[in-house]
TIZA-670056 format. One record per residue (C-alpha): residue in one letter; chain; x, y, z negated. Coordinates in nm, 4 decimals, padded with zeros to 6 digits. Example, Ala and Ser with C-alpha at 12.3 -4.5 7.8 and 13.67 -1.06 7.14 Angstrom:
! residues 2
A,A,01.2300,-00.4500,-00.7800
S,A,01.3670,-00.1060,-00.7140
END
This chain:
! residues 418
M,A,07.0711,13.9043,-05.0279
K,A,06.8707,13.5851,-04.9622
L,A,07.0366,13.2818,-05.1108
P,A,06.8767,12.9382,-05.1313
G,A,06.8634,12.7533,-05.4588
R,A,06.9753,12.8098,-05.8151
A,A,07.3382,12.7116,-05.7546
A,A,07.3832,12.9771,-05.4882
I,A,07.2272,13.2413,-05.7128
L,A,07.4619,13.1480,-05.9987
F,A,07.7560,13.1646,-05.7579
V,A,07.6788,13.5251,-05.6629
L,A,07.6181,13.6272,-06.0233
L,A,07.9261,13.4592,-06.1667
G,A,08.1716,13.5229,-05.8836
P,A,08.4872,13.3139,-05.8685
I,A,08.3792,13.1146,-06.1744
G,A,08.1367,12.9550,-05.9283
C,A,08.4356,12.8444,-05.7202
A,A,08.6077,12.6532,-05.9997
V,A,08.4708,12.6236,-06.3502
I,A,08.7691,12.7369,-06.5527
S,A,08.7569,12.5125,-06.8577
R,A,09.1308,12.4402,-06.8765
S,A,09.4491,12.6384,-06.8279
P,A,09.5263,12.7338,-06.4673
L,A,09.7918,12.5652,-06.2602
S,A,10.0881,12.7824,-06.1599
V,A,10.2571,12.7462,-05.8227
R,A,10.5859,12.7993,-06.0060
G,A,10.5240,12.4740,-06.1906
F,A,10.5079,12.2955,-05.8560
G,A,10.8411,12.4364,-05.7380
A,A,10.7529,12.7631,-05.5641
A,A,11.0559,12.9939,-05.5532
G,A,10.8822,13.3238,-05.4776
D,A,11.2017,13.4791,-05.3418
G,A,11.0683,13.5759,-04.9975
R,A,11.3203,13.3483,-04.8201
T,A,11.2437,12.9927,-04.9296
K,A,10.9372,12.8373,-04.7680
D,A,10.6946,12.7643,-05.0496
T,A,10.4265,12.5959,-04.8380
A,A,10.4702,12.2478,-04.9868
A,A,10.4697,12.3731,-05.3458
F,A,10.1505,12.5745,-05.2875
Q,A,09.9741,12.2833,-05.1189
K,A,10.0632,12.0468,-05.4040
A,A,09.9168,12.2929,-05.6533
L,A,09.6007,12.3416,-05.4485
D,A,09.5528,11.9658,-05.4045
A,A,09.5971,11.9092,-05.7782
C,A,09.3368,12.1771,-05.8494
A,A,09.0891,12.0183,-05.6095
A,A,09.1457,11.6748,-05.7650
E,A,09.0699,11.8032,-06.1146
S,A,08.7832,12.0332,-06.0074
G,A,08.7995,12.2586,-06.3062
R,A,09.1101,12.4720,-06.2869
E,A,09.2460,12.7482,-06.0687
V,A,09.5819,12.7970,-05.8997
R,A,09.7681,13.0978,-06.0334
V,A,10.0275,13.2853,-05.8272
P,A,10.2546,13.5002,-06.0497
A,A,10.4364,13.8080,-05.9219
G,A,10.6840,13.7346,-05.6437
D,A,10.7203,13.7159,-05.2660
Y,A,10.6099,13.3764,-05.1366
L,A,10.6936,13.2757,-04.7804
I,A,10.4311,13.0260,-04.6643
G,A,10.2883,12.8510,-04.3609
S,A,09.9251,12.7471,-04.3302
L,A,09.7583,12.6286,-04.6522
E,A,09.4326,12.4359,-04.6938
L,A,09.1846,12.5123,-04.9704
K,A,08.9632,12.2216,-05.0740
S,A,08.6358,12.2187,-05.2664
H,A,08.6204,12.3760,-05.6127
T,A,08.9492,12.5591,-05.5712
T,A,09.0276,12.9200,-05.6549
L,A,09.3597,13.0793,-05.5621
R,A,09.4333,13.3686,-05.7974
L,A,09.6933,13.6220,-05.6790
E,A,09.8204,13.8077,-05.9822
K,A,09.9509,14.1639,-05.9754
G,A,10.2728,14.1734,-05.7748
A,A,10.2021,13.8417,-05.6007
H,A,10.2599,13.8701,-05.2262
L,A,10.1983,13.5877,-04.9776
L,A,10.4053,13.6304,-04.6590
G,A,10.3158,13.4412,-04.3422
S,A,10.5933,13.2334,-04.1895
P,A,10.7297,13.3553,-03.8526
D,A,10.7354,12.9960,-03.7193
L,A,10.4309,12.8829,-03.5203
E,A,10.4979,12.5191,-03.6065
D,A,10.3973,12.6073,-03.9642
Y,A,10.0393,12.6566,-03.8401
P,A,09.8913,12.3268,-03.7109
V,A,09.6812,12.3396,-03.3943
I,A,09.3145,12.2530,-03.4489
K,A,08.9764,12.3434,-03.2966
V,A,08.8839,12.7037,-03.3794
R,A,08.6134,12.9485,-03.2695
W,A,08.7633,13.2291,-03.0653
E,A,08.5708,13.4966,-02.8774
G,A,08.2623,13.2774,-02.8833
K,A,08.4174,12.9449,-02.7727
W,A,08.5639,12.6434,-02.9529
I,A,08.9218,12.6107,-02.8292
E,A,09.2643,12.4920,-02.9417
G,A,09.4209,12.7365,-03.1849
H,A,09.6688,12.7656,-03.4666
R,A,09.5189,12.7211,-03.8117
G,A,09.4753,13.0264,-04.0308
L,A,09.7344,13.1181,-04.2915
I,A,09.4798,13.0166,-04.5554
Y,A,09.2251,12.7711,-04.4183
A,A,08.9358,12.5612,-04.5461
A,A,08.7049,12.3180,-04.3688
N,A,08.3851,12.1469,-04.4879
A,A,08.4529,12.2685,-04.8416
S,A,08.2303,12.4177,-05.1091
H,A,08.3029,12.6671,-05.3869
V,A,08.6350,12.8008,-05.2642
G,A,08.7752,13.1400,-05.3541
I,A,09.0676,13.3785,-05.3348
V,A,09.0849,13.6550,-05.5937
G,A,09.3313,13.9372,-05.6501
P,A,09.4848,14.1783,-05.7207
G,A,09.7747,14.0424,-05.5111
K,A,09.8396,14.0771,-05.1364
I,A,09.8400,13.8562,-04.8254
S,A,10.0429,13.9556,-04.5175
G,A,10.0476,13.7867,-04.1793
N,A,10.3627,13.7745,-03.9747
P,A,10.3569,14.0585,-03.7188
A,A,10.5376,13.8442,-03.4611
L,A,10.2432,13.6038,-03.4357
G,A,09.9616,13.8342,-03.3254
G,A,09.8178,13.8979,-02.9820
R,A,09.5884,13.7286,-02.7300
Q,A,09.7866,13.4164,-02.6501
L,A,09.6980,13.0492,-02.6191
P,A,09.6775,12.8400,-02.8229
R,A,09.5058,13.1102,-03.0273
R,A,09.7373,13.2720,-03.2813
P,A,09.6722,13.2294,-03.6565
V,A,09.4300,13.4557,-03.8395
L,A,09.4904,13.5299,-04.2080
L,A,09.1881,13.3678,-04.3761
E,A,08.9641,13.1185,-04.1981
P,A,08.7003,12.9075,-04.3763
I,A,08.5121,12.6832,-04.1318
N,A,08.1814,12.5120,-04.2144
C,A,08.2122,12.5994,-04.5831
T,A,07.9550,12.6937,-04.8476
N,A,08.0007,12.9359,-05.1373
V,A,08.3100,13.1273,-05.0322
W,A,08.4275,13.4069,-05.2632
L,A,08.6944,13.6632,-05.1624
E,A,08.7564,13.9426,-05.4108
G,A,08.9998,14.2089,-05.5190
F,A,09.3070,14.1465,-05.3031
S,A,09.4614,14.3299,-05.0077
T,A,09.5703,14.2106,-04.6645
E,A,09.8029,14.3312,-04.3917
H,A,09.8147,14.1987,-04.0359
R,A,09.8911,14.3003,-03.6777
S,A,09.7073,14.2300,-03.3501
M,A,09.5041,13.9437,-03.4937
W,A,09.1907,13.9013,-03.7029
S,A,09.2234,13.9138,-04.0796
V,A,08.9159,13.7309,-04.2180
H,A,08.7157,13.4908,-03.9992
P,A,08.4437,13.2815,-04.1674
T,A,08.2856,13.0458,-03.9128
Y,A,07.9735,12.8319,-03.9629
C,A,07.9759,12.9276,-04.3315
E,A,07.6934,12.9877,-04.5792
N,A,07.6931,13.2088,-04.8910
V,A,08.0013,13.4224,-04.8308
V,A,08.1039,13.7161,-05.0508
A,A,08.3834,13.9584,-04.9582
K,A,08.4129,14.2148,-05.2367
N,A,08.6579,14.4917,-05.3219
L,A,08.9007,14.3957,-05.0454
T,A,09.1544,14.6348,-04.8963
I,A,09.2193,14.5306,-04.5362
R,A,09.4783,14.6921,-04.3123
S,A,09.5738,14.5969,-03.9573
T,A,09.7258,14.7609,-03.6527
G,A,09.7134,14.7006,-03.2794
G,A,09.4471,14.5726,-03.0423
N,A,09.2761,14.2501,-03.1476
G,A,09.3380,14.3491,-03.5097
D,A,08.9841,14.3011,-03.6449
G,A,08.9167,14.3160,-04.0168
I,A,08.6281,14.0783,-04.0985
D,A,08.4695,13.8734,-03.8178
V,A,08.1553,13.6904,-03.9293
D,A,08.0947,13.4057,-03.6835
S,A,07.7647,13.2102,-03.6963
C,A,07.7336,13.2484,-04.0737
K,A,07.4348,13.3108,-04.2987
H,A,07.3876,13.4809,-04.6343
V,A,07.6933,13.7062,-04.6210
R,A,07.7714,14.0003,-04.8484
I,A,08.0514,14.2468,-04.7680
E,A,08.0650,14.4916,-05.0551
S,A,08.2897,14.7808,-05.1637
C,A,08.5618,14.6998,-04.9112
D,A,08.8148,14.9510,-04.7750
I,A,08.8916,14.8483,-04.4164
D,A,09.1171,15.0380,-04.1761
T,A,09.1993,14.8406,-03.8649
G,A,09.3426,14.8442,-03.5165
D,A,09.0236,14.6963,-03.3719
D,A,08.6713,14.6421,-03.5136
C,A,08.6558,14.6784,-03.8910
I,A,08.3643,14.4334,-03.9129
A,A,08.2317,14.2252,-03.6221
L,A,07.9267,13.9979,-03.6239
K,A,07.9277,13.7145,-03.3681
S,A,07.7460,13.3884,-03.2860
G,A,07.8978,13.2234,-02.9775
R,A,07.9076,13.2860,-02.6047
G,A,07.7259,13.1370,-02.3053
M,A,07.5534,12.7987,-02.2988
E,A,07.7926,12.6581,-02.5601
G,A,07.6762,12.9098,-02.8199
Y,A,07.3163,12.8986,-02.6970
R,A,07.2954,12.5183,-02.7353
A,A,07.4549,12.5313,-03.0800
A,A,07.1919,12.7888,-03.1865
R,A,07.3868,12.8912,-03.4973
P,A,07.2888,13.2539,-03.5648
T,A,07.4611,13.5022,-03.7851
E,A,07.1860,13.6064,-04.0248
D,A,07.1144,13.7724,-04.3577
V,A,07.4195,13.9991,-04.3741
L,A,07.4554,14.2903,-04.6157
I,A,07.7342,14.5460,-04.5656
S,A,07.7293,14.7972,-04.8505
N,A,07.9423,15.0653,-05.0133
C,A,08.2280,15.0171,-04.7676
T,A,08.4792,15.2683,-04.6313
L,A,08.5597,15.1942,-04.2675
G,A,08.8131,15.3335,-04.0201
D,A,08.9098,15.2057,-03.6752
S,A,09.1878,15.3099,-03.4376
I,A,09.0840,15.1388,-03.1122
F,A,08.7187,15.0374,-03.0995
A,A,08.4167,15.0391,-03.3369
C,A,08.3870,15.0358,-03.7132
I,A,08.0970,14.7879,-03.7042
G,A,08.0477,14.5790,-03.3906
I,A,07.7406,14.3602,-03.3551
G,A,07.8249,14.1272,-03.0656
S,A,07.9153,14.0913,-02.7943
E,A,07.9191,13.7144,-02.8561
T,A,07.5503,13.6791,-02.9466
S,A,07.4369,13.3547,-02.7798
G,A,07.3402,13.1972,-03.1122
G,A,07.1470,13.5081,-03.2158
I,A,07.2009,13.7765,-03.4794
R,A,06.9306,13.8849,-03.7231
G,A,06.8706,14.0346,-04.0636
V,A,07.1644,14.2784,-04.0882
R,A,07.1596,14.5624,-04.3417
I,A,07.4230,14.8376,-04.3525
E,A,07.3914,15.0630,-04.6570
H,A,07.5832,15.3389,-04.8373
C,A,07.8865,15.3273,-04.6071
R,A,08.1371,15.5920,-04.5035
F,A,08.2979,15.5864,-04.1584
T,A,08.6215,15.7842,-04.1866
H,A,08.7204,15.7498,-03.8197
A,A,08.6156,15.5453,-03.5178
R,A,08.7951,15.5489,-03.1845
S,A,08.4735,15.4760,-02.9968
F,A,08.1470,15.4388,-03.1931
A,A,08.0814,15.4009,-03.5627
I,A,07.8253,15.1274,-03.4833
Y,A,07.8201,14.9426,-03.1512
I,A,07.5479,14.6839,-03.0785
K,A,07.6525,14.4935,-02.7683
S,A,07.5768,14.1901,-02.5566
N,A,07.5687,14.0792,-02.1943
T,A,07.3378,13.9123,-01.9449
G,A,07.4012,13.5409,-01.9653
R,A,07.4193,13.5470,-02.3455
G,A,07.0471,13.4856,-02.4085
A,A,06.9202,13.4619,-02.7671
F,A,06.8357,13.7705,-02.9741
I,A,06.9536,14.0636,-03.1835
Q,A,06.6843,14.1679,-03.4285
D,A,06.6101,14.3314,-03.7612
I,A,06.9140,14.5577,-03.7790
S,A,06.8818,14.8377,-04.0345
A,A,07.1196,15.1060,-04.1582
R,A,07.0713,15.3813,-04.4139
D,A,07.2715,15.6311,-04.6156
L,A,07.5695,15.6574,-04.3817
E,A,07.8340,15.9267,-04.3435
V,A,08.0248,15.9453,-04.0156
A,A,08.3258,16.1754,-04.0545
T,A,08.4902,16.1352,-03.7115
A,A,08.3696,15.9363,-03.4113
P,A,08.4808,16.0981,-03.0822
N,A,08.2597,15.8792,-02.8621
G,A,07.9629,15.8704,-03.0938
F,A,07.7649,15.7363,-03.3867
L,A,07.5633,15.4595,-03.2194
R,A,07.5780,15.2763,-02.8879
V,A,07.3485,14.9971,-02.7710
N,A,07.4636,14.8058,-02.4619
L,A,07.2877,14.4753,-02.3991
L,A,07.3720,14.4410,-02.0296
N,A,07.7446,14.4320,-01.9612
S,A,07.9622,14.4281,-02.2719
G,A,08.2272,14.1634,-02.3282
I,A,08.3557,13.8664,-02.1314
R,A,08.1258,13.7009,-01.8771
D,A,08.0972,13.3328,-01.9627
P,A,08.1765,13.0694,-01.6952
E,A,07.8584,12.8864,-01.8033
P,A,07.6054,13.1623,-01.8704
V,A,07.2477,13.1193,-01.9868
A,A,07.0642,13.1379,-01.6552
G,A,06.7866,13.3628,-01.5331
E,A,06.5572,13.5725,-01.7469
E,A,06.6298,13.3450,-02.0430
G,A,06.9859,13.4745,-02.0296
I,A,06.8797,13.8349,-02.0916
P,A,06.9193,13.8961,-02.4664
S,A,06.6086,14.0157,-02.6475
A,A,06.6223,14.2883,-02.9116
K,A,06.3804,14.4270,-03.1677
N,A,06.3575,14.6315,-03.4848
F,A,06.6615,14.8594,-03.4967
S,A,06.6354,15.1220,-03.7712
F,A,06.8774,15.4020,-03.8660
R,A,06.7965,15.6612,-04.1304
D,A,06.9587,15.9059,-04.3716
V,A,07.2709,15.9628,-04.1635
K,A,07.5217,16.2505,-04.1676
V,A,07.7352,16.2795,-03.8552
N,A,08.0285,16.4577,-03.6983
C,A,08.0559,16.2792,-03.3659
G,A,08.0572,16.2835,-02.9883
T,A,07.7258,16.1324,-02.8764
L,A,07.4650,16.0842,-03.1456
V,A,07.2914,15.7871,-02.9797
E,A,07.3517,15.6196,-02.6436
A,A,07.1018,15.3365,-02.5923
T,A,07.0403,15.3135,-02.2192
L,A,07.1939,14.9813,-02.1109
I,A,06.8885,14.7722,-02.1986
S,A,06.7027,14.5530,-01.9502
P,A,06.3600,14.6798,-01.8384
Q,A,06.2557,14.3126,-01.8285
K,A,06.3163,14.2863,-02.2033
P,A,06.2878,14.6327,-02.3584
L,A,06.4107,14.6968,-02.7099
A,A,06.0957,14.6573,-02.9227
G,A,06.1201,14.8990,-03.2132
F,A,06.3822,15.1676,-03.2573
S,A,06.3740,15.4341,-03.5287
L,A,06.6062,15.7257,-03.5965
V,A,06.5014,15.9222,-03.9045
N,A,06.6575,16.1958,-04.1150
V,A,06.9821,16.2662,-03.9314
S,A,07.1906,16.5796,-03.9833
G,A,07.5304,16.7191,-03.8817
A,A,07.7022,16.8013,-03.5546
C,A,07.7433,16.6218,-03.2217
K,A,07.8601,16.7091,-02.8715
K,A,07.5792,16.5170,-02.7016
A,A,07.2488,16.4193,-02.8560
I,A,07.0275,16.1234,-02.7624
A,A,06.9881,15.9113,-02.4479
L,A,06.7361,15.6236,-02.4512
A,A,06.6040,15.3813,-02.1908
N,A,06.3686,15.0825,-02.1877
I,A,06.2414,15.1039,-02.5451
T,A,05.8965,15.0491,-02.6918
G,A,05.7873,15.1503,-03.0392
A,A,06.0451,15.4288,-03.0725
E,A,06.0310,15.6733,-03.3632
L,A,06.2325,15.9956,-03.3828
R,A,06.1830,16.2123,-03.6902
D,A,06.3650,16.4744,-03.8956
I,A,06.6708,16.5002,-03.6720
H,A,06.8662,16.8201,-03.7362
V,A,07.1967,16.8330,-03.5488
T,A,07.3897,17.1234,-03.4025
G,A,07.6635,17.1785,-03.1444
Y,A,07.5277,16.9562,-02.8692
E,A,07.5257,17.0514,-02.5030
G,A,07.2544,16.9763,-02.2481
T,A,06.9277,16.7955,-02.3101
F,A,06.8573,16.6900,-02.6653
L,A,06.6639,16.3795,-02.5594
A,A,06.7082,16.2075,-02.2239
R,A,06.4683,15.9168,-02.1860
T,A,06.3636,15.6637,-01.9233
N,A,06.0804,15.4183,-01.9821
V,A,06.0553,15.4956,-02.3520
Q,A,05.7318,15.4868,-02.5532
G,A,05.6818,15.5837,-02.9134
V,A,05.6216,15.8695,-03.1562
G,A,05.8117,16.1925,-03.2071
L,A,05.9559,16.1911,-02.8553
D,A,05.7914,16.5131,-02.7374
E,A,05.8520,16.6861,-03.0693
A,A,06.2217,16.5964,-03.0888
K,A,06.4443,16.8947,-03.0329
END
């Protein structure tokens, strides 16, 4: 993972110690009046403890076992919230407990309710487990103002999330936006219902998602960077992302979605040593739309196991996925460019192995490799408008029809593939 400067390197090596140098005893939310009975709203007590921690910049906030009913909280710089075993944060059912601010939502900055745990323009903030965070199921869905996500750092640096579990319904769980140096490690994320994404990385750089167990209603992990001219002008890509050693399952859409909000660009994504237990559509879906512009490049995946994916392992659709923006990037500039997609060492049990046909002939995908794939699929490979393709060591059974359907594809191993 590429991280600039010595401080960032120390942060990744030392973990939450980088969030708040623990030289004195931690502060307990109980000492600030938190009841932890699941009925009394403990928002004010938590915020007092967090503010005291930020003022002293050298302690952490400890949450002992108990059920804590809270509204939106704000983490400030050099603050770590430690959820001890048996500690359970419960989101309030009252929307007025989540102030309305500007938030990024489906690629646009709009009015929306603040996340249950929120940070803005902060550095060295963290949440560590082994406790649990639950959103209120009554507050999910696609409604305006946007409903509250669980965790939402905005324009923050050095964000550390480790060792806790979350539960939510019909709303995103973790949504870093405009952040740099983000680590999500050993998280257990559960959600149900449409719109119930796990981790949505939005115009962030230097992100590591490691050893997470994510089973969601919608995308387990989604990478985004804005939509239409608004995102294109901002030019804030999502870049340098490592997803490793994760177990992913999805009930409605894809396990890993790259796009479709890609107007700031997405590059430098590595997916390694991951297991896809089930995907309603595709294990990996790379998607965009005309009018997005920008780029998707340098996407690599290796050592993957796809247990069940009825639609398929991989789909690439760069022409018509997602919402059309009212102010699109015009003309040929609005056609997203794509290059260097690599997938190797993959075991599959899926519908279609690869469907990569919705790519503009004006901007072909430059560089696509599929190497060392084994298992079973119902359909094999369909490619269109690709240069620099490489197919090698593909050994799958059970498919019907043509193994390789191709239109305007150049590369090596195409005639030998069977």
